[in-house]
N, C-alpha and C positions, 0 to 999 in steps of 0.2 A: 593359400600357400601351396607351393608345388611339392609333390611327393618326392622325398629325397631319393627313393629307389629309381624313380623315373629320371631324375637328373643324372644319376650314375649310369643308367642304360643309355641315355642320349650321349653323354660324354664318351662312353666306351666305343661308340661307332665312329667318332670323329677322327680325322687324320691329325697327326701331330702338328701340322702347320697351322691348324685353326687356333691353337693356343698363342700364336704369334700375331694374330690379326687384331688390330685395335679398332677403335670406333670414334665417332663424334658424340660428344656428351650434350650438345645443345638440345637435342630432341628429348633426352632423358630429363633435363631440367624443365623443358617445356611441359612434359607430362606431369611432373611434380607441381609445377605452377598451376596447371589447369585443375589438378585435384584440389589444391588450396582454394582456388576460385569457386569450385563447386561447394566448398564448405563455407563460403561467404566472405572470404578474404579478398581484399583488393590487391592485385598484383600488377606492377608495371613491367612489361616485357622488354628487356634489353639483352636477351640472350640469343635470339635467332638472327643469323647472318643473311638476311634477305631484304631487299627493298620492300617497303610497305606501300609502294605505289602500285597502281593497276598497270597491266600491260597496255601500251598505247593502242588506241582504237583502230588505227590503220593496220596494225599488225594482226589484231583479232579479226578484222574484216578480211584480210588476206587469207587467214586460216579457214574462215567460213567459205570463202570463194573456192579455195582449193578442195575442201571437203565436197562441195557441191559439184565440182568439176571431176570428181572421181579419183582424187589422190588418196586412195585407201589400200594400196598394195605395197609389196616390197619395192625397195629402191636399191641401186648399187650399194655395196657395203661401204664404199668410200664416201657416199653421199650423192645426191642429185647433182648432175653436172652444172645446172644453172646456179645452184647455191655455191658450189665450189668455185665457179667463176666469179660470183659476187664477193666471196671471201678473199679470193686471190687479188681481186681489184682493190678491196678495202685494205688488206694488209700491205700490198705494194705501196699504196698511197700513204698510209699512216706510219709505216716503218721505213719507207724510202728504199725498198728493195724490190727486185723483180720476182714475183711469185707466180708460178704456173698452177692451174687447177689440179694437175696431177700431183702437186706437192701438198694438197689439202686432204685431210680425212675428217669427215663429219662424224660426231659421236653423240651419244645420249647424255649430254652434259659434259662438263670439263673433266670430271674424275676419270673417265676411261682413258683420256689422253695420258694422265700421269701414271695410271696403273699399267696401261699397255706398253708405254715406253720403258718402264722399269722391268716389266716381264720380258720385253723383246731385247733389251740391251744389257741386263745385269745378271751375271751368273752367281751362284752361291759363293760367298766369300769375297765378291767384288765390293769395293767401297763406294758409298754414295754420300756425298755431302748435301746437307739441306739446312735451311734456316731454322733456328731454335731460339725463341718460340716461333712456331710456324704451324701451318695447316697440318693437323694431326695425321691425315691420311698419307702424307709423305713417309713418315717413319713407319706407319703401319704396313704399307706395301713393301718397303725395303726389308723389314723383318720377315714378312710373309713369304717372300721368294728366297730368303736365306742370304740376302746381302748384308753388308756391315754398315750400319748407319753411323755417319760422322757428323755430329751436330756442329753447326757454325753459329756462335752466339750472336744474338742481336741485343745490344746493350743500350740502356736508357741514356747513358752518357754520350752515346754516339747517335742520338735521336733514333735509336732502333734501326740504324742502317747497318747492313752487313759490312764488316771490315774486310776488304779484299785480302789484306795480309794474313787473315786467319785461314783463307783458302790456300794461298800460295804456300804457306808453311806446312799445311797438312796434306798436300799433294803427294801421292806415292804411285808406284807402278800399278797398284791395285785400284786406283781411283778410276771408276768407269763413268760416273754420272755426277753432275753438279746441278742441284735444283736451286733456282733463283725465283723470288716472288716479290715483285715491286709494282705498285704499292703492296705492302705486306698485310696479310691477315695473320695475327690479330693486332698488330701494332700501328699500322698505317705508315710505317717507315718507307722511305723512297730512296732507291739507288740513283746515284748521279752518273753522268757519262764517264767521268774520270774513274769512278768505281769500276764500271764495266770494262773500261779500257785496260785497267790493271789485271782484272780477271782474264780478259781475252788474251793479253800478252802471255800470261802464265800457262795457258792451255793450247795455244795456237799450234804448237809442234807435237801435240799428243794425239796421234791418229785414232786411238781406241777410246777416246773420251768425248762424251757429248754433254751439252748443256740443255736442261729442261727449264725453259723460261716461262713461269706461270704469270701471265699478264692479264688475268681475268678482271682486274680492277683498273686497267690502263686508262679508261675514260672517266673514272671517278677520281678526279684529281683536283686539288684546290690551289696548290702552289707548285712552282717549278714546272718541269716538262717531263712527260713520260719518255724514258729511253729504253730501247730494246737492244740487248747484246747482239741480236741477229743483224742489226743495222750496221755494225762495225765491220770494216774490211776483213774479209776472210772468215767471218763467223757465221754466215747464213747456213752453210752446210754442216756446221758443228752444233747447230741449235734447233731445238724443237720449240716452237711458240705454242703455248696453250692459251686459248682464249675462248670466248663463248658469248651467249646472249643473256644468261641468267641475271647478272648484276646490272649491266648497262641498260637493258630494256625491260627490267622487272619481269623476267620470264623464267623464274626458278622452277616452276612446275611444268614448264614445257619440255625441259630436259633436252637442251640443244647446245652443243659445244663443238670445238674443232681443234685440230692440231695442224700446224704448218711445219713441214720438214722436207728434207731431200727425198727425191722420188723413190730410191731403193728402200728407204726406211718406211715411207708412206705405204708401199705395197705390203710390207709386213704388218704394219699397224692395221691396215684394212683387213688382212687375214684374221687378226685377232678379233676385230669387230665382227667378222663373219661367224667365228666360232662362239663368241659370247652373246651377241645380241642380234645378229644378222645385219641390221641397219637401224638408223634413226627413223623416227616416225615421219612419214611422207608429208602429212599436213603441216607438221611443225617445221619441216625444212622449207616448205613454200613460204611460211610465215617469216622464216629467217631471211629470205631474200628481200621481203618488204622491209624488214627491220633495218637492213644495211642500206638499201637503195631509196627508202622512203624518207619523209621528213624527220629531222633529228631534233626538233624543237623540244619535245617532251624530255629527251635525255638532258638537254641543257637546263631545263627547268628543275629536273630532279636533282642534278648535281648542285645547283644553286641552293636548293632547299637543304640538302645534306650539309653544305658549308655553313649555313645559318645554324643548323642544329649542332654541328661540331663546335662552333664558337660558344654556344650556350652551355653545352655540357662541359667543355674544358674549363671555361671560366667558373662555372658552378663548383666543379670538383676541387679546383685550386683554392676555393674559399672555405672548404671544409677542413677543420683541424686534423692534422696528422695524415692528410692525403696530398699527393702531388700528381700532376698529369701533364705530360708533354702534348703538344698540339700536332696531331697527325696530318700528313700532307696529302693522304689519299685514302681510299676505301671508306668504310663507314663504321669504324670502330675506334674507341679510345682504350688505352691500356694504363689506367692509373696505378700508382705505386701505393700499396697498403702496408709496406714493411713496418712502419712505425706503430701500427696497430698490434703487431706481434701475434697474428693469428695465421695458422696454416691455411693454404688456399682453399681446400674443400670446406673447411670449417667457416671460412669467410663467405663462400658461396651460400652455404646453408644459413648462416646468420643473416645475410642480406635478404634471402628469400623468406625466411620464417619470421624475422624480427622487423625488417624494413619493408617487406612486401615488394622487393625488387629482384627480378630474375636476371642472373648474370652467369658468366662462366669463369672459373678460376684460371689464372694464367698458366698454372702448372699443367693443365690439360693440353697446353700447346707446346709442352716440353719443359725440361728441368730449369731452363733459364727464365721461365715464366713465373717461377715461384715468387710470391710477394706482390703479384699483380693480379688484377681482375680485368676481364674484357667486358666492356659494355658496348652493345651495338646501338648506335643512335638512329637506327631505322625505325623511328617512332616519332610522334608529333612533338613539337616544342613544348606544348602544354604538358604532355606526359613526361617529358624529360625533366622539366622544372619540378613536377610532382615527385619524380624519383629522387631528385637532388634533396628535396626537403625531407623525404622519408629516410634517406641514407644518413643525413646529418642528424636527424632526431634519434635514430637508432644508435648511432655511434656515440652520441652524447650520453646515452644511458648505459654504455658499457662500464 
């Protein structure tokens, strides 16, 4: 147990802004689950949002080759030119827009892109719209810099798609940034081209407003087509595309992401990179080139396996009494409705962990509109997913 006096001393030296900084709870749940496992309990892990596949061998080989070739020093803050060229080529082809390497900033994972864009573009009091339920770091960083968070609800009745009308009616002179995320974490919801056109039409004439389009799950898609608002006429210069390697190439621990944006903003984001981390790891960047330019077969196989798992878990959850679950179109999460159980989200998380032996995250940890839901990551084997379904049904039956 920590000494209360020590806690008081630590808190007394912190800046006020630290009280506004949120976190991700997945790692806290993981720690609790590991503790239960050490006590002899069997836990099925459906809490962590990362692919359970290994990084493809060709990418690892490229990193080893780079290490042996001496890529062990600083790189330009915006990233190695060869990688920025590869990213520019990839984004140009996948989004149907012309991207220059000077419009690319390489970062240590995708989070710095969202954090740096909010830091660079949002003044205290400025309004930032973001999806809710959504990735918790959006709201955390908006609050941290003194912005005003404006949640846009993702509702089950709309397949957890953001309703563009909710954006247009909440636009004000203080709106500085709109965050989009498709496919969405935690719901797997997918925006359509018509959705994006409506949003684009509403912001086209607002010179001081930018879009941050989080497209980290763009290639983990099972139905429909991924659409980027940056691809629409006139929207490229008003959009920052956030993407990376963690999800698509099972490279979460490599910490490699990037932002694509107009050149003047890219220079400022690179300056923030300089001030915070200097640059991304050189070896990791060289591996990133191979990821984009090498064989893509492992990505295709991984997405096919995720689709199989999605179908198993959605079908299984919908067979359990008092539960319902929509079928996500992308990412690797399901967001089942537990409202008929009548249990608050954190209590449901604890119940599932302690009574069912299944680690999950409460939907409310992703925002107030997530209350009544639970996020399960199906980045686990079909065998373990089936085991989790049995354990959940058995535990709920005993309630």
